[in-house]
Structures are given as structure tokens and as C-alpha cells.
PyMOL Python script that loads the backbone (N, CA, C, O; Angstrom):
from pymol import cmd

cmd.read_pdbstr("""\
ATOM      1  N   MET A   1      74.505 112.632-123.279  1.00  0.00           N
ATOM      2  CA  MET A   1      74.681 112.189-124.640  1.00  0.00           C
ATOM      3  C   MET A   1      73.358 111.588-125.103  1.00  0.00           C
ATOM      4  O   MET A   1      72.692 110.856-124.371  1.00  0.00           O
ATOM      5  N   PHE A   2      73.002 111.920-126.342  1.00  0.00           N
ATOM      6  CA  PHE A   2      71.775 111.420-126.951  1.00  0.00           C
ATOM      7  C   PHE A   2      72.105 110.747-128.274  1.00  0.00           C
ATOM      8  O   PHE A   2      73.019 111.166-128.984  1.00  0.00           O
ATOM      9  N   GLY A   3      71.361 109.709-128.596  1.00  0.00           N
ATOM     10  CA  GLY A   3      71.476 109.083-129.892  1.00  0.00           C
ATOM     11  C   GLY A   3      70.689 109.884-130.915  1.00  0.00           C
ATOM     12  O   GLY A   3      69.643 110.452-130.601  1.00  0.00           O
ATOM     13  N   VAL A   4      71.194 109.928-132.132  1.00  0.00           N
ATOM     14  CA  VAL A   4      70.483 110.570-133.243  1.00  0.00           C
ATOM     15  C   VAL A   4      69.895 109.437-134.080  1.00  0.00           C
ATOM     16  O   VAL A   4      70.616 108.562-134.561  1.00  0.00           O
ATOM     17  N   ILE A   5      68.576 109.467-134.245  1.00  0.00           N
ATOM     18  CA  ILE A   5      67.860 108.406-134.946  1.00  0.00           C
ATOM     19  C   ILE A   5      67.252 108.976-136.227  1.00  0.00           C
ATOM     20  O   ILE A   5      66.577 110.005-136.202  1.00  0.00           O
ATOM     21  N   ASP A   6      67.498 108.301-137.334  1.00  0.00           N
ATOM     22  CA  ASP A   6      66.899 108.690-138.611  1.00  0.00           C
ATOM     23  C   ASP A   6      65.403 108.392-138.564  1.00  0.00           C
ATOM     24  O   ASP A   6      65.002 107.262-138.284  1.00  0.00           O
ATOM     25  N   LYS A   7      64.580 109.399-138.836  1.00  0.00           N
ATOM     26  CA  LYS A   7      63.121 109.235-138.765  1.00  0.00           C
ATOM     27  C   LYS A   7      62.600 108.210-139.767  1.00  0.00           C
ATOM     28  O   LYS A   7      61.660 107.473-139.469  1.00  0.00           O
ATOM     29  N   LYS A   8      63.203 108.157-140.947  1.00  0.00           N
ATOM     30  CA  LYS A   8      62.699 107.258-141.993  1.00  0.00           C
ATOM     31  C   LYS A   8      63.007 105.796-141.704  1.00  0.00           C
ATOM     32  O   LYS A   8      62.141 104.936-141.864  1.00  0.00           O
ATOM     33  N   SER A   9      64.236 105.510-141.280  1.00  0.00           N
ATOM     34  CA  SER A   9      64.657 104.115-141.105  1.00  0.00           C
ATOM     35  C   SER A   9      64.662 103.662-139.643  1.00  0.00           C
ATOM     36  O   SER A   9      64.809 102.471-139.366  1.00  0.00           O
ATOM     37  N   SER A  10      64.503 104.592-138.720  1.00  0.00           N
ATOM     38  CA  SER A  10      64.614 104.315-137.274  1.00  0.00           C
ATOM     39  C   SER A  10      65.993 103.787-136.897  1.00  0.00           C
ATOM     40  O   SER A  10      66.153 103.127-135.870  1.00  0.00           O
ATOM     41  N   GLN A  11      66.987 104.080-137.732  1.00  0.00           N
ATOM     42  CA  GLN A  11      68.362 103.632-137.509  1.00  0.00           C
ATOM     43  C   GLN A  11      69.125 104.665-136.679  1.00  0.00           C
ATOM     44  O   GLN A  11      68.965 105.870-136.875  1.00  0.00           O
ATOM     45  N   HIS A  12      69.960 104.179-135.747  1.00  0.00           N
ATOM     46  CA  HIS A  12      70.856 105.046-134.993  1.00  0.00           C
ATOM     47  C   HIS A  12      71.964 105.497-135.940  1.00  0.00           C
ATOM     48  O   HIS A  12      72.711 104.670-136.463  1.00  0.00           O
ATOM     49  N   VAL A  13      72.073 106.818-136.163  1.00  0.00           N
ATOM     50  CA  VAL A  13      73.011 107.317-137.169  1.00  0.00           C
ATOM     51  C   VAL A  13      74.085 108.238-136.586  1.00  0.00           C
ATOM     52  O   VAL A  13      74.981 108.671-137.311  1.00  0.00           O
ATOM     53  N   GLY A  14      74.007 108.538-135.305  1.00  0.00           N
ATOM     54  CA  GLY A  14      75.012 109.415-134.717  1.00  0.00           C
ATOM     55  C   GLY A  14      74.681 109.734-133.270  1.00  0.00           C
ATOM     56  O   GLY A  14      73.786 109.146-132.663  1.00  0.00           O
ATOM     57  N   ASN A  15      75.436 110.687-132.741  1.00  0.00           N
ATOM     58  CA  ASN A  15      75.255 111.112-131.353  1.00  0.00           C
ATOM     59  C   ASN A  15      75.413 112.620-131.252  1.00  0.00           C
ATOM     60  O   ASN A  15      76.108 113.249-132.050  1.00  0.00           O
ATOM     61  N   VAL A  16      74.752 113.181-130.256  1.00  0.00           N
ATOM     62  CA  VAL A  16      74.920 114.589-129.920  1.00  0.00           C
ATOM     63  C   VAL A  16      75.058 114.649-128.397  1.00  0.00           C
ATOM     64  O   VAL A  16      74.379 113.919-127.676  1.00  0.00           O
ATOM     65  N   LYS A  17      75.939 115.523-127.920  1.00  0.00           N
ATOM     66  CA  LYS A  17      76.124 115.586-126.472  1.00  0.00           C
ATOM     67  C   LYS A  17      76.279 117.010-125.984  1.00  0.00           C
ATOM     68  O   LYS A  17      76.733 117.899-126.704  1.00  0.00           O
ATOM     69  N   LEU A  18      75.892 117.192-124.755  1.00  0.00           N
ATOM     70  CA  LEU A  18      76.151 118.418-124.017  1.00  0.00           C
ATOM     71  C   LEU A  18      77.021 117.997-122.843  1.00  0.00           C
ATOM     72  O   LEU A  18      76.535 117.376-121.898  1.00  0.00           O
ATOM     73  N   GLY A  19      78.273 118.324-122.899  1.00  0.00           N
ATOM     74  CA  GLY A  19      79.116 117.924-121.783  1.00  0.00           C
ATOM     75  C   GLY A  19      80.580 118.003-122.115  1.00  0.00           C
ATOM     76  O   GLY A  19      80.975 118.060-123.280  1.00  0.00           O
ATOM     77  N   PRO A  20      81.365 118.005-121.089  1.00  0.00           N
ATOM     78  CA  PRO A  20      80.945 117.974-119.691  1.00  0.00           C
ATOM     79  C   PRO A  20      80.272 119.298-119.300  1.00  0.00           C
ATOM     80  O   PRO A  20      80.596 120.358-119.837  1.00  0.00           O
ATOM     81  N   ILE A  21      79.349 119.213-118.374  1.00  0.00           N
ATOM     82  CA  ILE A  21      78.635 120.404-117.917  1.00  0.00           C
ATOM     83  C   ILE A  21      79.308 120.944-116.664  1.00  0.00           C
ATOM     84  O   ILE A  21      79.479 120.220-115.683  1.00  0.00           O
ATOM     85  N   HIS A  22      79.683 122.199-116.698  1.00  0.00           N
ATOM     86  CA  HIS A  22      80.217 122.886-115.518  1.00  0.00           C
ATOM     87  C   HIS A  22      79.010 123.473-114.797  1.00  0.00           C
ATOM     88  O   HIS A  22      78.505 124.528-115.183  1.00  0.00           O
ATOM     89  N   TRP A  23      78.546 122.791-113.749  1.00  0.00           N
ATOM     90  CA  TRP A  23      77.285 123.157-113.123  1.00  0.00           C
ATOM     91  C   TRP A  23      77.331 124.483-112.377  1.00  0.00           C
ATOM     92  O   TRP A  23      76.297 125.136-112.237  1.00  0.00           O
ATOM     93  N   VAL A  24      78.492 124.900-111.897  1.00  0.00           N
ATOM     94  CA  VAL A  24      78.574 126.191-111.213  1.00  0.00           C
ATOM     95  C   VAL A  24      78.289 127.314-112.206  1.00  0.00           C
ATOM     96  O   VAL A  24      77.530 128.238-111.911  1.00  0.00           O
ATOM     97  N   HIS A  25      78.900 127.226-113.378  1.00  0.00           N
ATOM     98  CA  HIS A  25      78.710 128.250-114.407  1.00  0.00           C
ATOM     99  C   HIS A  25      77.573 127.896-115.362  1.00  0.00           C
ATOM    100  O   HIS A  25      77.211 128.698-116.224  1.00  0.00           O
ATOM    101  N   ARG A  26      77.008 126.694-115.210  1.00  0.00           N
ATOM    102  CA  ARG A  26      75.884 126.215-116.025  1.00  0.00           C
ATOM    103  C   ARG A  26      76.235 126.273-117.522  1.00  0.00           C
ATOM    104  O   ARG A  26      75.487 126.812-118.338  1.00  0.00           O
ATOM    105  N   LYS A  27      77.413 125.691-117.848  1.00  0.00           N
ATOM    106  CA  LYS A  27      77.930 125.791-119.208  1.00  0.00           C
ATOM    107  C   LYS A  27      78.549 124.454-119.645  1.00  0.00           C
ATOM    108  O   LYS A  27      79.486 123.971-119.010  1.00  0.00           O
ATOM    109  N   PRO A  28      78.028 123.857-120.729  1.00  0.00           N
ATOM    110  CA  PRO A  28      78.650 122.672-121.324  1.00  0.00           C
ATOM    111  C   PRO A  28      79.264 123.007-122.683  1.00  0.00           C
ATOM    112  O   PRO A  28      79.271 124.157-123.122  1.00  0.00           O
ATOM    113  N   THR A  29      79.770 121.977-123.320  1.00  0.00           N
ATOM    114  CA  THR A  29      80.220 122.061-124.702  1.00  0.00           C
ATOM    115  C   THR A  29      79.321 121.148-125.536  1.00  0.00           C
ATOM    116  O   THR A  29      79.002 120.034-125.120  1.00  0.00           O
ATOM    117  N   LEU A  30      78.918 121.622-126.709  1.00  0.00           N
ATOM    118  CA  LEU A  30      78.098 120.845-127.629  1.00  0.00           C
ATOM    119  C   LEU A  30      79.012 120.056-128.555  1.00  0.00           C
ATOM    120  O   LEU A  30      79.987 120.593-129.082  1.00  0.00           O
ATOM    121  N   GLY A  31      78.699 118.798-128.746  1.00  0.00           N
ATOM    122  CA  GLY A  31      79.416 117.966-129.707  1.00  0.00           C
ATOM    123  C   GLY A  31      78.430 117.124-130.491  1.00  0.00           C
ATOM    124  O   GLY A  31      77.417 116.679-129.950  1.00  0.00           O
ATOM    125  N   ILE A  32      78.721 116.906-131.764  1.00  0.00           N
ATOM    126  CA  ILE A  32      77.824 116.097-132.597  1.00  0.00           C
ATOM    127  C   ILE A  32      78.646 115.275-133.583  1.00  0.00           C
ATOM    128  O   ILE A  32      79.701 115.705-134.051  1.00  0.00           O
ATOM    129  N   MET A  33      78.134 114.074-133.886  1.00  0.00           N
ATOM    130  CA  MET A  33      78.756 113.213-134.872  1.00  0.00           C
ATOM    131  C   MET A  33      77.635 112.462-135.594  1.00  0.00           C
ATOM    132  O   MET A  33      76.844 111.751-134.973  1.00  0.00           O
ATOM    133  N   ILE A  34      77.583 112.632-136.903  1.00  0.00           N
ATOM    134  CA  ILE A  34      76.671 111.859-137.743  1.00  0.00           C
ATOM    135  C   ILE A  34      77.549 110.881-138.513  1.00  0.00           C
ATOM    136  O   ILE A  34      78.357 111.293-139.345  1.00  0.00           O
ATOM    137  N   GLY A  35      77.395 109.596-138.240  1.00  0.00           N
ATOM    138  CA  GLY A  35      78.289 108.584-138.787  1.00  0.00           C
ATOM    139  C   GLY A  35      77.842 107.971-140.098  1.00  0.00           C
ATOM    140  O   GLY A  35      78.590 107.207-140.708  1.00  0.00           O
ATOM    141  N   VAL A  36      76.643 108.289-140.540  1.00  0.00           N
ATOM    142  CA  VAL A  36      76.138 107.741-141.804  1.00  0.00           C
ATOM    143  C   VAL A  36      76.328 108.815-142.871  1.00  0.00           C
ATOM    144  O   VAL A  36      75.569 109.782-142.939  1.00  0.00           O
ATOM    145  N   LYS A  37      77.335 108.632-143.689  1.00  0.00           N
ATOM    146  CA  LYS A  37      77.749 109.666-144.645  1.00  0.00           C
ATOM    147  C   LYS A  37      76.637 110.085-145.608  1.00  0.00           C
ATOM    148  O   LYS A  37      76.579 111.248-146.005  1.00  0.00           O
ATOM    149  N   LYS A  38      75.759 109.164-145.987  1.00  0.00           N
ATOM    150  CA  LYS A  38      74.697 109.530-146.940  1.00  0.00           C
ATOM    151  C   LYS A  38      73.717 110.535-146.340  1.00  0.00           C
ATOM    152  O   LYS A  38      72.960 111.162-147.080  1.00  0.00           O
ATOM    153  N   LEU A  39      73.711 110.703-145.020  1.00  0.00           N
ATOM    154  CA  LEU A  39      72.822 111.673-144.374  1.00  0.00           C
ATOM    155  C   LEU A  39      73.474 113.037-144.161  1.00  0.00           C
ATOM    156  O   LEU A  39      72.815 113.985-143.733  1.00  0.00           O
ATOM    157  N   TRP A  40      74.767 113.135-144.461  1.00  0.00           N
ATOM    158  CA  TRP A  40      75.432 114.429-144.336  1.00  0.00           C
ATOM    159  C   TRP A  40      74.764 115.401-145.305  1.00  0.00           C
ATOM    160  O   TRP A  40      74.508 115.049-146.456  1.00  0.00           O
ATOM    161  N   GLY A  41      74.484 116.604-144.855  1.00  0.00           N
ATOM    162  CA  GLY A  41      73.849 117.611-145.686  1.00  0.00           C
ATOM    163  C   GLY A  41      72.333 117.494-145.741  1.00  0.00           C
ATOM    164  O   GLY A  41      71.678 118.271-146.437  1.00  0.00           O
ATOM    165  N   SER A  42      71.772 116.540-145.021  1.00  0.00           N
ATOM    166  CA  SER A  42      70.325 116.337-145.056  1.00  0.00           C
ATOM    167  C   SER A  42      69.578 117.179-144.016  1.00  0.00           C
ATOM    168  O   SER A  42      68.349 117.253-144.046  1.00  0.00           O
ATOM    169  N   GLY A  43      70.309 117.809-143.107  1.00  0.00           N
ATOM    170  CA  GLY A  43      69.680 118.608-142.062  1.00  0.00           C
ATOM    171  C   GLY A  43      69.507 117.876-140.750  1.00  0.00           C
ATOM    172  O   GLY A  43      69.071 118.465-139.762  1.00  0.00           O
ATOM    173  N   ILE A  44      69.844 116.599-140.729  1.00  0.00           N
ATOM    174  CA  ILE A  44      69.669 115.830-139.501  1.00  0.00           C
ATOM    175  C   ILE A  44      70.602 116.327-138.390  1.00  0.00           C
ATOM    176  O   ILE A  44      70.233 116.305-137.215  1.00  0.00           O
ATOM    177  N   GLY A  45      71.802 116.771-138.758  1.00  0.00           N
ATOM    178  CA  GLY A  45      72.739 117.318-137.766  1.00  0.00           C
ATOM    179  C   GLY A  45      72.250 118.632-137.198  1.00  0.00           C
ATOM    180  O   GLY A  45      72.374 118.878-135.998  1.00  0.00           O
ATOM    181  N   SER A  46      71.696 119.476-138.047  1.00  0.00           N
ATOM    182  CA  SER A  46      71.137 120.753-137.576  1.00  0.00           C
ATOM    183  C   SER A  46      69.969 120.516-136.638  1.00  0.00           C
ATOM    184  O   SER A  46      69.856 121.171-135.602  1.00  0.00           O
ATOM    185  N   GLU A  47      69.103 119.585-136.996  1.00  0.00           N
ATOM    186  CA  GLU A  47      67.944 119.300-136.150  1.00  0.00           C
ATOM    187  C   GLU A  47      68.380 118.737-134.797  1.00  0.00           C
ATOM    188  O   GLU A  47      67.874 119.155-133.755  1.00  0.00           O
ATOM    189  N   ALA A  48      69.319 117.792-134.816  1.00  0.00           N
ATOM    190  CA  ALA A  48      69.796 117.206-133.565  1.00  0.00           C
ATOM    191  C   ALA A  48      70.488 118.251-132.696  1.00  0.00           C
ATOM    192  O   ALA A  48      70.307 118.268-131.478  1.00  0.00           O
ATOM    193  N   SER A  49      71.275 119.116-133.316  1.00  0.00           N
ATOM    194  CA  SER A  49      71.960 120.175-132.564  1.00  0.00           C
ATOM    195  C   SER A  49      70.954 121.146-131.959  1.00  0.00           C
ATOM    196  O   SER A  49      71.072 121.523-130.793  1.00  0.00           O
ATOM    197  N   ARG A  50      69.975 121.545-132.745  1.00  0.00           N
ATOM    198  CA  ARG A  50      68.946 122.474-132.257  1.00  0.00           C
ATOM    199  C   ARG A  50      68.173 121.875-131.080  1.00  0.00           C
ATOM    200  O   ARG A  50      67.915 122.555-130.087  1.00  0.00           O
ATOM    201  N   LEU A  51      67.810 120.606-131.200  1.00  0.00           N
ATOM    202  CA  LEU A  51      67.076 119.952-130.120  1.00  0.00           C
ATOM    203  C   LEU A  51      67.927 119.843-128.858  1.00  0.00           C
ATOM    204  O   LEU A  51      67.416 120.026-127.753  1.00  0.00           O
ATOM    205  N   ALA A  52      69.210 119.549-129.006  1.00  0.00           N
ATOM    206  CA  ALA A  52      70.103 119.456-127.845  1.00  0.00           C
ATOM    207  C   ALA A  52      70.249 120.824-127.173  1.00  0.00           C
ATOM    208  O   ALA A  52      70.239 120.919-125.946  1.00  0.00           O
ATOM    209  N   VAL A  53      70.386 121.878-127.978  1.00  0.00           N
ATOM    210  CA  VAL A  53      70.509 123.236-127.429  1.00  0.00           C
ATOM    211  C   VAL A  53      69.219 123.632-126.708  1.00  0.00           C
ATOM    212  O   VAL A  53      69.270 124.184-125.609  1.00  0.00           O
ATOM    213  N   GLU A  54      68.076 123.356-127.311  1.00  0.00           N
ATOM    214  CA  GLU A  54      66.803 123.657-126.647  1.00  0.00           C
ATOM    215  C   GLU A  54      66.681 122.894-125.334  1.00  0.00           C
ATOM    216  O   GLU A  54      66.262 123.459-124.324  1.00  0.00           O
ATOM    217  N   TYR A  55      67.039 121.635-125.342  1.00  0.00           N
ATOM    218  CA  TYR A  55      66.998 120.830-124.120  1.00  0.00           C
ATOM    219  C   TYR A  55      67.909 121.450-123.054  1.00  0.00           C
ATOM    220  O   TYR A  55      67.525 121.561-121.890  1.00  0.00           O
ATOM    221  N   GLY A  56      69.101 121.847-123.457  1.00  0.00           N
ATOM    222  CA  GLY A  56      70.045 122.443-122.518  1.00  0.00           C
ATOM    223  C   GLY A  56      69.525 123.721-121.887  1.00  0.00           C
ATOM    224  O   GLY A  56      69.634 123.906-120.675  1.00  0.00           O
ATOM    225  N   PHE A  57      68.965 124.597-122.695  1.00  0.00           N
ATOM    226  CA  PHE A  57      68.489 125.882-122.168  1.00  0.00           C
ATOM    227  C   PHE A  57      67.160 125.743-121.417  1.00  0.00           C
ATOM    228  O   PHE A  57      66.995 126.321-120.342  1.00  0.00           O
ATOM    229  N   TYR A  58      66.226 124.992-121.967  1.00  0.00           N
ATOM    230  CA  TYR A  58      64.881 124.976-121.401  1.00  0.00           C
ATOM    231  C   TYR A  58      64.641 123.893-120.355  1.00  0.00           C
ATOM    232  O   TYR A  58      63.797 124.070-119.477  1.00  0.00           O
ATOM    233  N   ARG A  59      65.363 122.778-120.426  1.00  0.00           N
ATOM    234  CA  ARG A  59      65.162 121.703-119.445  1.00  0.00           C
ATOM    235  C   ARG A  59      66.261 121.687-118.378  1.00  0.00           C
ATOM    236  O   ARG A  59      65.991 121.423-117.206  1.00  0.00           O
ATOM    237  N   LEU A  60      67.503 121.973-118.790  1.00  0.00           N
ATOM    238  CA  LEU A  60      68.617 121.938-117.832  1.00  0.00           C
ATOM    239  C   LEU A  60      68.938 123.311-117.262  1.00  0.00           C
ATOM    240  O   LEU A  60      69.760 123.435-116.354  1.00  0.00           O
ATOM    241  N   ASN A  61      68.292 124.342-117.795  1.00  0.00           N
ATOM    242  CA  ASN A  61      68.505 125.714-117.333  1.00  0.00           C
ATOM    243  C   ASN A  61      69.968 126.154-117.457  1.00  0.00           C
ATOM    244  O   ASN A  61      70.508 126.812-116.568  1.00  0.00           O
ATOM    245  N   LEU A  62      70.597 125.777-118.571  1.00  0.00           N
ATOM    246  CA  LEU A  62      71.975 126.198-118.816  1.00  0.00           C
ATOM    247  C   LEU A  62      72.004 127.662-119.208  1.00  0.00           C
ATOM    248  O   LEU A  62      71.022 128.198-119.721  1.00  0.00           O
ATOM    249  N   GLN A  63      73.135 128.306-118.964  1.00  0.00           N
ATOM    250  CA  GLN A  63      73.275 129.729-119.256  1.00  0.00           C
ATOM    251  C   GLN A  63      73.992 129.997-120.577  1.00  0.00           C
ATOM    252  O   GLN A  63      73.785 131.036-121.203  1.00  0.00           O
ATOM    253  N   ARG A  64      74.833 129.058-120.996  1.00  0.00           N
ATOM    254  CA  ARG A  64      75.636 129.241-122.199  1.00  0.00           C
ATOM    255  C   ARG A  64      76.036 127.856-122.691  1.00  0.00           C
ATOM    256  O   ARG A  64      76.246 126.946-121.888  1.00  0.00           O
ATOM    257  N   ILE A  65      76.139 127.695-123.993  1.00  0.00           N
ATOM    258  CA  ILE A  65      76.611 126.433-124.565  1.00  0.00           C
ATOM    259  C   ILE A  65      77.750 126.763-125.522  1.00  0.00           C
ATOM    260  O   ILE A  65      77.577 127.524-126.474  1.00  0.00           O
ATOM    261  N   ASP A  66      78.915 126.179-125.255  1.00  0.00           N
ATOM    262  CA  ASP A  66      80.089 126.405-126.094  1.00  0.00           C
ATOM    263  C   ASP A  66      80.185 125.329-127.164  1.00  0.00           C
ATOM    264  O   ASP A  66      79.631 124.240-127.015  1.00  0.00           O
ATOM    265  N   LEU A  67      80.887 125.641-128.236  1.00  0.00           N
ATOM    266  CA  LEU A  67      81.227 124.650-129.248  1.00  0.00           C
ATOM    267  C   LEU A  67      82.467 125.132-129.971  1.00  0.00           C
ATOM    268  O   LEU A  67      82.816 126.311-129.932  1.00  0.00           O
ATOM    269  N   GLY A  68      83.107 124.217-130.614  1.00  0.00           N
ATOM    270  CA  GLY A  68      84.284 124.553-131.410  1.00  0.00           C
ATOM    271  C   GLY A  68      84.145 123.937-132.790  1.00  0.00           C
ATOM    272  O   GLY A  68      83.566 122.862-132.951  1.00  0.00           O
ATOM    273  N   VAL A  69      84.678 124.624-133.775  1.00  0.00           N
ATOM    274  CA  VAL A  69      84.606 124.122-135.147  1.00  0.00           C
ATOM    275  C   VAL A  69      85.773 124.715-135.940  1.00  0.00           C
ATOM    276  O   VAL A  69      86.151 125.867-135.727  1.00  0.00           O
ATOM    277  N   PHE A  70      86.332 123.938-136.838  1.00  0.00           N
ATOM    278  CA  PHE A  70      87.351 124.455-137.744  1.00  0.00           C
ATOM    279  C   PHE A  70      86.666 125.272-138.827  1.00  0.00           C
ATOM    280  O   PHE A  70      85.674 124.823-139.401  1.00  0.00           O
ATOM    281  N   ALA A  71      87.172 126.450-139.114  1.00  0.00           N
ATOM    282  CA  ALA A  71      86.570 127.332-140.116  1.00  0.00           C
ATOM    283  C   ALA A  71      86.510 126.662-141.491  1.00  0.00           C
ATOM    284  O   ALA A  71      85.622 126.965-142.288  1.00  0.00           O
ATOM    285  N   GLU A  72      87.440 125.764-141.770  1.00  0.00           N
ATOM    286  CA  GLU A  72      87.465 125.073-143.059  1.00  0.00           C
ATOM    287  C   GLU A  72      86.329 124.052-143.198  1.00  0.00           C
ATOM    288  O   GLU A  72      86.007 123.631-144.309  1.00  0.00           O
ATOM    289  N   HIS A  73      85.734 123.661-142.095  1.00  0.00           N
ATOM    290  CA  HIS A  73      84.642 122.668-142.118  1.00  0.00           C
ATOM    291  C   HIS A  73      83.337 123.422-142.370  1.00  0.00           C
ATOM    292  O   HIS A  73      82.543 123.648-141.457  1.00  0.00           O
ATOM    293  N   GLU A  74      83.136 123.806-143.637  1.00  0.00           N
ATOM    294  CA  GLU A  74      82.050 124.707-144.015  1.00  0.00           C
ATOM    295  C   GLU A  74      80.669 124.165-143.677  1.00  0.00           C
ATOM    296  O   GLU A  74      79.795 124.928-143.265  1.00  0.00           O
ATOM    297  N   SER A  75      80.452 122.858-143.845  1.00  0.00           N
ATOM    298  CA  SER A  75      79.130 122.313-143.541  1.00  0.00           C
ATOM    299  C   SER A  75      78.835 122.386-142.043  1.00  0.00           C
ATOM    300  O   SER A  75      77.694 122.634-141.654  1.00  0.00           O
ATOM    301  N   ALA A  76      79.833 122.177-141.210  1.00  0.00           N
ATOM    302  CA  ALA A  76      79.636 122.296-139.761  1.00  0.00           C
ATOM    303  C   ALA A  76      79.374 123.746-139.375  1.00  0.00           C
ATOM    304  O   ALA A  76      78.526 124.022-138.526  1.00  0.00           O
ATOM    305  N   VAL A  77      80.099 124.672-139.995  1.00  0.00           N
ATOM    306  CA  VAL A  77      79.881 126.095-139.717  1.00  0.00           C
ATOM    307  C   VAL A  77      78.441 126.473-140.077  1.00  0.00           C
ATOM    308  O   VAL A  77      77.773 127.157-139.302  1.00  0.00           O
ATOM    309  N   ARG A  78      77.957 126.035-141.244  1.00  0.00           N
ATOM    310  CA  ARG A  78      76.570 126.311-141.646  1.00  0.00           C
ATOM    311  C   ARG A  78      75.573 125.698-140.670  1.00  0.00           C
ATOM    312  O   ARG A  78      74.570 126.324-140.326  1.00  0.00           O
ATOM    313  N   CYS A  79      75.847 124.479-140.227  1.00  0.00           N
ATOM    314  CA  CYS A  79      74.975 123.803-139.266  1.00  0.00           C
ATOM    315  C   CYS A  79      74.846 124.634-137.994  1.00  0.00           C
ATOM    316  O   CYS A  79      73.739 124.839-137.496  1.00  0.00           O
ATOM    317  N   TYR A  80      75.954 125.104-137.474  1.00  0.00           N
ATOM    318  CA  TYR A  80      75.929 125.872-136.224  1.00  0.00           C
ATOM    319  C   TYR A  80      75.319 127.252-136.433  1.00  0.00           C
ATOM    320  O   TYR A  80      74.676 127.788-135.530  1.00  0.00           O
ATOM    321  N   GLN A  81      75.512 127.827-137.603  1.00  0.00           N
ATOM    322  CA  GLN A  81      74.878 129.116-137.885  1.00  0.00           C
ATOM    323  C   GLN A  81      73.349 128.962-137.937  1.00  0.00           C
ATOM    324  O   GLN A  81      72.614 129.839-137.484  1.00  0.00           O
ATOM    325  N   LYS A  82      72.881 127.833-138.496  1.00  0.00           N
ATOM    326  CA  LYS A  82      71.435 127.588-138.562  1.00  0.00           C
ATOM    327  C   LYS A  82      70.790 127.557-137.186  1.00  0.00           C
ATOM    328  O   LYS A  82      69.642 127.968-137.023  1.00  0.00           O
ATOM    329  N   ILE A  83      71.535 127.067-136.192  1.00  0.00           N
ATOM    330  CA  ILE A  83      70.942 126.963-134.849  1.00  0.00           C
ATOM    331  C   ILE A  83      71.230 128.189-133.993  1.00  0.00           C
ATOM    332  O   ILE A  83      70.926 128.202-132.800  1.00  0.00           O
ATOM    333  N   GLY A  84      71.821 129.227-134.603  1.00  0.00           N
ATOM    334  CA  GLY A  84      71.978 130.486-133.902  1.00  0.00           C
ATOM    335  C   GLY A  84      73.322 130.718-133.253  1.00  0.00           C
ATOM    336  O   GLY A  84      73.486 131.705-132.534  1.00  0.00           O
ATOM    337  N   ALA A  85      74.293 129.848-133.477  1.00  0.00           N
ATOM    338  CA  ALA A  85      75.628 130.073-132.906  1.00  0.00           C
ATOM    339  C   ALA A  85      76.311 131.221-133.635  1.00  0.00           C
ATOM    340  O   ALA A  85      76.116 131.425-134.834  1.00  0.00           O
ATOM    341  N   SER A  86      77.108 131.956-132.892  1.00  0.00           N
ATOM    342  CA  SER A  86      77.815 133.070-133.540  1.00  0.00           C
ATOM    343  C   SER A  86      79.297 132.975-133.328  1.00  0.00           C
ATOM    344  O   SER A  86      80.045 133.829-133.805  1.00  0.00           O
TER     345      SER A  86
END
""", "prot")
cmd.dss("prot")
cmd.show_as("cartoon", "prot")
cmd.util.cbc("prot")
cmd.orient("prot")
């Protein structure tokens, strides 16, 4: 789990996590929460998600990263599409 920090204010505004990690299959689940509503839609969630995915693939040598999202949550769907989820 990583804290998400706003670059402008240096304030902790949310969390992003990869886990639990199934080490045999090298597969976690991605989760993110941005708790400061005024930052929703600012791209901070996409950036945090992208950085977590890069960390998972390039530093932890993961093979796949799962996530779940409700289709009605359009902003979350767009966020995950931006980082390459299909």
C-alpha cells in the first residue's frame, strides 16, 4: 500500500495498493481511493494507478494485475482505460 500525495500541497489525499499478492501466480489486485473530493477528475488517480502498475511489473516482476470496477462508475472506468486496462 502506498500513500497518494498531492504535489501542490504535499497533503496525503488517498491510497493505492497492490494486494494481496499471490506470489505463486505473481498476481495482485489493484485498489485506489482518493479521499479529497476536490481532486477527483484531476488525474491524480490515474497517475497513482499508473505508477503502482509500473512498480508492480518492473520492480516486483508481477505477471498480471487484476482490478474490478462497476461499469456505472464512469470516471473510474476512464481512469483504468488511461493506464491500459482492458
